[in-house]
C-alpha positions as CSV (number, residue, x, y, z in Angstrom):
1,M,0.0,0.0,0.0
2,S,1.1,3.6,-0.7
3,K,3.2,5.4,1.9
4,D,3.3,8.7,0.1
5,L,3.1,11.4,2.8
6,L,0.5,14.1,2.7
7,E,1.1,17.8,3.3
8,K,-1.2,19.7,5.5
9,A,-3.9,21.4,3.6
10,K,-3.4,25.1,2.8
11,T,-5.7,27.4,4.7
12,L,-6.6,29.5,1.7
13,E,-5.8,29.0,-2.0
14,P,-8.1,31.3,-3.9
15,M,-6.9,29.9,-7.3
16,N,-8.3,26.5,-6.5
17,P,-12.0,25.5,-6.8
18,N,-14.3,25.8,-3.8
19,K,-15.5,22.2,-4.3
20,S,-12.6,20.0,-3.3
21,T,-11.1,17.6,-5.9
22,A,-10.4,15.0,-3.2
23,L,-10.9,14.5,0.5
24,F,-7.2,14.1,1.2
25,G,-4.4,15.2,-1.1
26,G,-6.7,17.2,-3.4
27,E,-7.2,20.9,-4.2
28,S,-9.7,23.4,-2.8
29,S,-9.8,27.1,-2.2
30,G,-10.5,26.6,1.5
31,I,-13.8,28.5,1.1
32,L,-16.8,26.4,2.3
33,N,-20.1,26.7,0.4
34,W,-22.3,24.0,1.9
35,N,-24.5,24.2,-1.2
36,D,-21.5,23.2,-3.4
37,I,-19.6,20.3,-1.7
38,A,-18.4,17.0,-3.1
39,Y,-20.7,14.9,-0.8
40,P,-23.9,17.0,-0.5
41,H,-25.6,14.8,2.1
42,W,-22.8,15.5,4.6
43,Y,-24.5,18.8,5.3
44,K,-27.3,16.9,6.9
45,M,-24.8,15.0,9.0
46,Y,-23.2,18.3,10.1
47,K,-26.7,19.6,11.1
48,R,-27.4,16.5,13.1
49,L,-24.1,16.8,14.9
50,I,-24.6,20.5,15.9
51,G,-28.1,19.6,16.9
52,N,-26.8,17.4,19.7
53,Y,-25.9,20.3,21.9
54,W,-25.6,19.6,25.6
55,Q,-23.5,20.6,28.6
56,A,-22.2,18.3,31.4
57,D,-23.0,20.6,34.3
58,E,-26.7,20.7,33.4
59,V,-27.0,17.1,34.7
60,N,-28.1,16.9,38.3
61,M,-25.7,14.6,40.1
62,S,-27.0,15.0,43.7
63,D,-28.8,11.6,43.7
64,D,-25.7,9.9,42.4
65,L,-23.7,11.4,45.2
66,R,-26.1,9.9,47.7
67,Q,-26.2,6.6,46.0
68,F,-22.5,6.0,45.2
69,A,-21.7,4.9,48.8
70,S,-24.5,2.4,48.7
71,L,-23.2,0.6,45.6
72,T,-21.4,-2.7,46.2
73,D,-17.6,-2.6,46.3
74,E,-17.6,-4.4,43.0
75,E,-20.0,-1.8,41.5
76,Q,-17.9,1.1,42.8
77,D,-14.7,-0.5,41.4
78,A,-16.3,-1.1,38.0
79,Y,-17.7,2.5,38.0
80,L,-14.3,4.0,38.6
81,K,-12.4,1.7,36.2
82,I,-14.9,2.3,33.4
83,I,-14.8,6.1,33.8
84,G,-11.0,5.7,33.6
85,L,-11.4,3.7,30.4
86,L,-13.8,6.1,28.8
87,S,-11.6,9.1,29.6
88,T,-8.6,7.3,28.2
89,L,-10.4,6.6,24.9
90,D,-12.0,10.0,24.5
91,A,-9.0,12.1,25.4
92,P,-7.1,11.5,22.2
93,Q,-10.2,11.8,20.1
94,T,-10.3,15.6,20.2
95,R,-6.7,15.7,18.9
96,T,-7.2,13.0,16.3
97,A,-10.2,14.7,14.8
98,L,-8.2,17.9,14.6
99,L,-5.3,16.1,13.0
100,L,-7.5,14.5,10.4
101,S,-9.0,18.0,9.6
102,L,-5.5,19.4,9.1
103,Y,-4.9,17.0,6.2
104,A,-8.4,17.1,4.8
105,T,-8.5,19.2,1.6
106,D,-12.3,19.1,1.7
107,P,-13.5,22.1,3.8
108,S,-16.8,20.3,4.7
109,V,-14.7,17.5,6.4
110,Q,-12.7,20.2,8.2
111,S,-15.9,21.7,9.6
112,I,-17.5,18.4,10.6
113,M,-14.3,17.3,12.3
114,A,-14.2,20.6,14.2
115,V,-17.7,19.8,15.6
116,I,-16.6,16.2,16.5
117,A,-13.5,17.5,18.2
118,Q,-15.5,19.9,20.3
119,Q,-17.9,17.2,21.3
120,E,-15.1,14.9,22.3
121,A,-13.8,17.6,24.5
122,V,-17.2,17.9,26.2
123,H,-17.2,14.1,26.7
124,N,-13.9,14.2,28.5
125,E,-15.0,17.1,30.6
126,S,-18.1,15.1,31.6
127,Y,-16.0,12.3,33.0
128,S,-14.2,14.8,35.2
129,Y,-17.5,16.3,36.2
130,V,-19.1,12.9,37.0
131,L,-16.1,11.8,39.2
132,S,-16.0,15.2,41.0
133,S,-19.6,14.6,41.8
134,V,-19.2,11.3,43.6
135,V,-15.7,10.7,44.9
136,S,-12.7,12.6,46.4
137,F,-10.0,14.3,44.4
138,D,-7.5,11.5,45.1
139,E,-10.0,8.9,43.8
140,Q,-10.7,11.0,40.8
141,N,-7.0,11.1,40.0
142,A,-6.5,7.4,40.6
143,S,-9.3,6.7,38.1
144,F,-7.7,8.9,35.4
145,Q,-4.3,7.2,36.0
146,L,-5.7,3.8,35.0
147,G,-5.0,4.4,31.3
148,R,-1.3,4.7,32.2
149,T,-1.1,2.0,34.9
150,D,-3.7,-0.8,34.5
151,P,-2.1,-3.7,32.6
152,V,-5.4,-5.0,31.1
153,L,-6.3,-1.5,29.9
154,L,-2.8,-0.9,28.6
155,E,-2.9,-4.0,26.5
156,R,-6.4,-3.2,25.3
157,N,-5.4,0.2,24.1
158,E,-2.0,-0.6,22.7
159,M,-3.2,-1.1,19.0
160,I,-5.1,2.2,19.1
161,M,-2.1,4.0,20.5
162,R,0.2,2.5,17.9
163,Q,-2.0,3.5,14.9
164,Y,-2.8,6.9,16.1
165,N,0.9,7.7,16.6
166,A,1.7,6.1,13.2
167,F,-0.6,8.6,11.6
168,V,1.2,11.5,13.4
169,E,4.6,10.2,12.2
170,E,3.5,9.2,8.7
171,P,0.5,11.2,7.5
172,S,-0.3,9.1,4.4
173,V,-3.7,8.2,3.0
174,E,-3.1,4.6,4.1
175,N,-2.6,5.7,7.7
176,I,-5.6,8.0,7.5
177,L,-7.7,5.0,6.4
178,K,-6.2,2.8,9.2
179,T,-6.8,5.6,11.7
180,L,-10.4,5.8,10.6
181,V,-10.8,2.1,11.1
182,Y,-9.7,2.4,14.7
183,T,-11.8,5.5,15.2
184,S,-14.8,3.5,13.9
185,L,-14.0,0.7,16.4
186,L,-13.6,3.2,19.2
187,E,-16.8,5.1,18.5
188,G,-18.9,2.1,17.7
189,M,-17.6,-0.8,19.9
190,F,-14.9,0.0,22.4
191,F,-17.2,2.2,24.5
192,Y,-20.1,-0.2,24.6
193,S,-19.5,-2.6,27.4
194,G,-18.8,0.5,29.6
195,F,-22.0,2.2,28.5
196,A,-23.9,-1.1,29.2
197,F,-22.7,-1.1,32.8
198,F,-24.1,2.4,33.5
199,Y,-27.4,1.4,31.7
200,H,-27.5,-1.7,33.9
201,L,-27.3,0.4,37.0
202,A,-30.0,2.7,35.6
203,R,-32.3,-0.2,35.2
204,Q,-32.1,-0.6,38.9
205,N,-32.7,3.1,39.4
206,K,-29.0,3.6,40.5
207,M,-26.7,6.4,39.4
208,V,-29.3,7.7,36.9
209,G,-27.5,11.0,36.5
210,T,-24.4,9.2,35.3
211,S,-26.4,7.0,32.9
212,T,-28.2,10.1,31.5
213,M,-24.8,11.7,30.9
214,I,-23.6,8.5,29.2
215,S,-26.7,8.3,27.0
216,Y,-25.9,11.7,25.5
217,I,-22.3,10.8,25.0
218,N,-23.6,7.6,23.4
219,R,-25.8,9.6,21.1
220,D,-22.9,11.7,20.0
221,E,-20.7,8.7,19.4
222,L,-23.4,7.1,17.1
223,E,-23.3,10.2,15.0
224,H,-19.5,10.3,15.0
225,G,-19.3,6.6,14.0
226,R,-21.8,7.2,11.2
227,F,-19.7,10.0,9.7
228,I,-16.4,8.3,10.2
229,A,-17.8,5.2,8.3
230,E,-18.9,7.5,5.5
231,L,-15.5,9.3,5.4
232,F,-13.7,5.9,5.3
233,R,-15.8,4.6,2.4
234,A,-15.5,7.8,0.4
235,T,-11.7,8.0,1.0
236,L,-11.3,4.4,-0.1
237,H,-13.5,5.0,-3.2
238,E,-11.3,8.0,-4.1
239,N,-8.1,5.9,-3.7
240,P,-9.0,2.6,-5.4
241,D,-5.3,1.5,-5.4
242,L,-5.7,1.1,-1.6
243,N,-8.9,-0.9,-1.9
244,T,-7.2,-4.3,-2.0
245,G,-7.9,-7.8,-0.5
246,E,-4.8,-7.3,1.6
247,F,-6.3,-4.1,3.2
248,S,-9.7,-5.8,3.7
249,D,-7.9,-8.7,5.5
250,W,-6.1,-6.1,7.7
251,V,-9.5,-4.5,8.7
252,Y,-11.1,-7.9,9.5
253,S,-8.0,-8.9,11.5
254,R,-8.2,-5.6,13.5
255,F,-11.9,-6.1,14.2
256,S,-11.3,-9.7,15.4
257,E,-8.4,-8.7,17.6
258,S,-10.4,-5.8,19.0
259,V,-13.4,-7.9,19.8
260,D,-11.2,-10.4,21.7
261,L,-9.7,-7.5,23.7
262,E,-13.0,-5.9,24.4
263,I,-14.4,-9.2,25.7
264,E,-11.3,-9.7,27.9
265,W,-11.8,-6.2,29.3
266,S,-15.5,-6.7,30.0
267,T,-14.8,-9.9,31.8
268,Y,-12.1,-8.2,33.8
269,V,-14.2,-5.2,34.8
270,L,-17.7,-6.7,35.0
271,G,-17.1,-10.3,36.0
272,N,-18.3,-9.7,39.6
273,I,-21.2,-7.4,38.8
274,D,-24.5,-9.0,39.9
275,G,-27.0,-9.2,37.1
276,I,-24.6,-8.9,34.1
277,D,-24.4,-12.0,31.9
278,L,-20.9,-12.1,30.4
279,D,-21.9,-14.4,27.6
280,E,-24.6,-11.9,26.6
281,M,-22.1,-9.1,26.8
282,A,-19.7,-10.9,24.5
283,G,-22.5,-11.4,22.1
284,Y,-23.4,-7.7,22.3
285,I,-19.8,-6.8,21.5
286,K,-19.8,-9.1,18.5
287,Y,-23.1,-7.7,17.4
288,R,-21.6,-4.1,17.6
289,A,-18.5,-5.3,15.6
290,N,-20.8,-6.7,12.8
291,K,-22.7,-3.4,12.7
292,M,-19.6,-1.3,12.3
293,L,-18.2,-3.6,9.6
294,R,-21.4,-3.2,7.6
295,M,-21.2,0.6,8.0
296,I,-17.7,0.7,6.5
297,G,-18.8,-1.6,3.6
298,L,-17.6,-5.0,4.8
299,D,-19.3,-8.3,5.8
300,D,-20.2,-9.7,9.2
301,I,-17.5,-11.8,10.8
302,Y,-19.9,-13.2,13.5
303,P,-22.9,-14.5,11.5
304,E,-24.5,-15.8,14.7
305,H,-24.5,-12.4,16.2
306,T,-26.5,-10.2,13.7
307,E,-29.2,-9.4,16.3
308,N,-28.8,-7.4,19.5
309,P,-28.8,-10.0,22.4
310,M,-29.3,-7.2,25.0
311,K,-32.8,-6.0,23.9
312,W,-33.2,-4.0,27.1
313,I,-30.4,-1.6,26.1
314,R,-32.5,-0.2,23.3
315,A,-34.3,2.0,25.8
316,Y,-31.0,3.8,26.4
317,A,-29.0,3.6,23.1
318,D,-30.4,1.9,20.0
319,N,-33.5,4.1,20.0
320,F,-31.7,7.3,19.2
321,D,-32.1,7.0,15.5
322,S,-35.9,7.0,15.8
323,T,-36.2,9.7,18.5
324,K,-35.3,13.0,16.9
325,T,-36.0,15.1,20.0
326,D,-33.1,17.3,21.0
327,F,-31.4,17.8,24.3
328,F,-33.7,20.5,25.5
329,E,-36.8,18.5,24.8
330,Q,-35.4,15.3,26.4
331,K,-34.1,16.9,29.6
332,S,-37.6,17.9,30.7
333,R,-38.2,14.2,31.5
334,Q,-34.6,13.0,32.0
335,Y,-32.8,15.9,33.5
336,T,-33.2,18.1,36.5
337,K,-31.2,21.2,35.6
338,T,-28.9,22.7,38.2
339,S,-27.2,26.0,38.4
340,D,-23.8,24.9,39.5
341,L,-21.7,22.7,41.8
342,N,-23.1,19.4,40.4
343,G,-26.4,19.8,42.2
344,F,-24.8,20.1,45.6
345,D,-27.0,23.1,46.4
346,D,-30.0,20.7,46.4
347,L,-28.5,18.6,49.2
């Protein structure tokens, strides 16, 4: 596969056309006219993204503060480890989205990536906000250190780290495609056993503030995953020399390895949680992998897992596509807005 390195896109080149000639490595003026872009339906994706506006500190965490101490030791441990995982995964997403935009010669991609980067920054802020609501400063720091210290988490994230850094060192179209594969995995599968844990607590009316926050992160990630899959397919279409059986095999291999690592992680962090069926969770992870493969134009690798085995989770996640209400409409029944200090004034 080609290793030709890309240059960063010029900010303004008035002699070039407004409509880009290629997503990466093409020519464009840098002037964005949403009515004259190479992939017109991406304007609708942009509008959906900016429609998902929300702020972390508008979620009332006072009940979660009261409830955290009543969670079992195993639930508290999983809660802190999963927040540590999510923060580790989301932290590089802001920068990765910005890096992709620097090499994109299509200004619509630059704008969409700017929105995604901002939303990823909000996600990372929300993890700090959640932890500051329920545990001490030292416990917050310990949770955020897990991405650097926990051996299972380090192994789980090693491939993402390696590819993201490879893109920084060698910004080729090949590495962009590979980075988009890992971003798709991250947005569409790596988060999901963690999300499921918080939804599991919410089913028992525990830590509902946290699960509500997670549901809005989840909704954002679904939109991110949809656009990343589109960007991957369009970039591959524009670079047919990279669309090889060898590359397809690489993608399938990365998905298979990632599923194994996600199942290992979920067993490690959720193995002692009462009410969670680990076989069902493994099936859900494989179901999510199949779904993301189809989104990037490839076939299922787990034919026995084409249906969601965790039907109950639809109330929290899978129903977003059919509920078009925005943040301000939904919070009337899901949120109790607070002025500041995580709802502590309500105690």
